[in-house]
N, C-alpha and C positions, 0 to 999 in steps of 0.2 A: 504494500499500499503506499510505500514511500515514493514511489514512481508517481502515483496518482496524487499525493500531496504536492510533489514538486511540479507537476503539470498543471495542477489546479492554481498553484501560485502564478504560472505563467498566464493561464487563462484569464485570472482576475485582472492582471495588470494589462492584457491585450483587450478584453473585451467587455470591461464593465461599463465603461462609457456608452459603448453602442447598445448593451442590453439595458441600461438605466433609460437612455433616450427613447427607446422602443417602449418600454413599460410606461414611461411618463406620458407618452403620446396616447397609448391605448388607455389608460386609467385615469389620467388627469388628476393624480394624486401623487405627488412627490413621495412621501413616507411610505406609503403603499408600494410604489414603483420600488424604493430601495428594499423593502422587506422582500418582495417577490424575486428581486434579482439575487439577493442573498439566499433564498430558499431554491433559486435554480443552481447556484453553485454547489451547494449542499447536495442537492439531488444528483448533479454531475459527478461528484466526489463518491457517492454511494453507488453509482451505477458505472463508475469508469471503467470496469472490467468488461462491460457490454458495449463500449464505443468501439465500433469496428473500424471507424475511418472510411466508411462509404460516403459520407458527406463531409464538408469541412466542419472544424471543431466550432466555428462561429454559427454555422447552421444548426449544428446540433444542440449547442447551448440556446440558440433562438427558439428552437422548437420545444425546448423543456420550459423555456420561459412561457411560450405561448400557450401551453397545456397549464402552466400555473394560473396564468390569468384567466384562461376558460374556468379552471376549477374554483377560482375566486368568485367569478360571476355566478356559476352553478350554486355554490353554497351560500351565496349573500343576496340571492333574488328575494325581493320583498312581496312579491306577489306569485299567485299559484297561477301557473299555465296549464290549461288543459286543452286537448286537442284531439280529435281521432280524425281518422280518414273520411268518415261520411259526413261529420258536420263541417270539416275543412272545404270540402268541395262543393256543399250546398248553395247554389245561387251565385257563386262567385265568379263565373264566367261574364256576367253582367258588367263588371268592373272593368273590362278591357274592350277594345275595339278589335277589329280583325287582325290588326298588326301587332297587337300584344301590348299596345301603349294604354295607359290610364284614360278611361272616359272622362271629360272635363268634371261631370257631376259627382264622380267618385274618387276624383284625384285628392289624395291628403293634403290638407292645407299646408302642412309643415314642408312639404316638398317645394312649395312655392318661394320659400323663404331662403334667405342667403345662408343661414346658419347650417353647418353639415350636421346632420343627426349623429354621424359617429364621433364627433366630438363631444357629444352631450353623455356623460358616464351613466345617468339613469336609462336613457334610450338603449345604450350599449347592453345593459343589465337586462332589459325587456328583450331585446334580439337575442341574446343567447339563451334566455329563458324559452322564447318561441322555438328558437332552433333545437333545444333540448326536447321541446314537446313533440317535435317531427318523429316520425318512425326512423329507425336506424338507417335504411336504405335512403329515404327522403332526405335525412340530414347529410348523409355522406355525399350525395349529389349536389346539394346547396353549398355546403362547406367547401368541397373539392372544386366547384366550378366558380364560386364567387369570392370566397375567402383566400383559398389557396391557389386560386386563377389557374388551375389545371385545365388542359385540353380536354375537349369532350371525348375524343378518341381514347386518350389515355384513362380516363376515368371508366368509360365503357370497358376496357380490358381489365382494370383494376376490380371492378364491380362483377365481371362477367355477365354484362348485359348487351342487348344490341342498340344500335344508334336510335330506332324509333322508340324503344322501351326507355333509354335515356331520356328522351325529349319529353316523353309522356310522363315520367316521373318527375322531371324538372318542372313542368307546367303544374302539376298537382302540388308539388312542393311549395312552389310560388304562391298558389292560391291559398294553401293552408297557413303559409308564413304571413301573407296579407291579411288573412282573418285574424290571426293571433294578434298581430301588431295593431290592425284597426281596433279590436277589443280593448288591449291593454296599454295601447300607448296615444293612438289618434283620437279616440273618443274620449279619454281622460284628460287630454292636453287643454 
């Protein structure tokens, strides 16, 4: 474990600023960002023997930090999010036109404002709660496509699904996510 300790010291020197900047941006809370970066280095130390070097050290540490951030939002959500596939699909096609864009009468009002919703910690907590409420497959498609920005072909291979099934899942997941956000954020804002 001495090797892990020496390596960890190097990583702290090299990557602390990057990880702190990333956590601060995502959390908008400097003290919490410091805590989660510290937790990231502890987790890296504890799982050092599992780091195979298939990604860069920086990528691996950032991935651990992202998991810590997701865990934080999951544990600290202040609202209960409930969603099932049937209620999420009910009449939600009426929100969109034939191109998939919001119909003006259903467009959430906050989308018209200058403030970026992802910069609002309360919205991010609700977003992560809504993502957690999706079925496992729906969540993997949404997170892979929009948060991890993976290519749809790559996601189809990872999930073992066809392209047409992927697009159907993505459409239904968007509808369910929209319903959850509408219920838990837009109607209460």
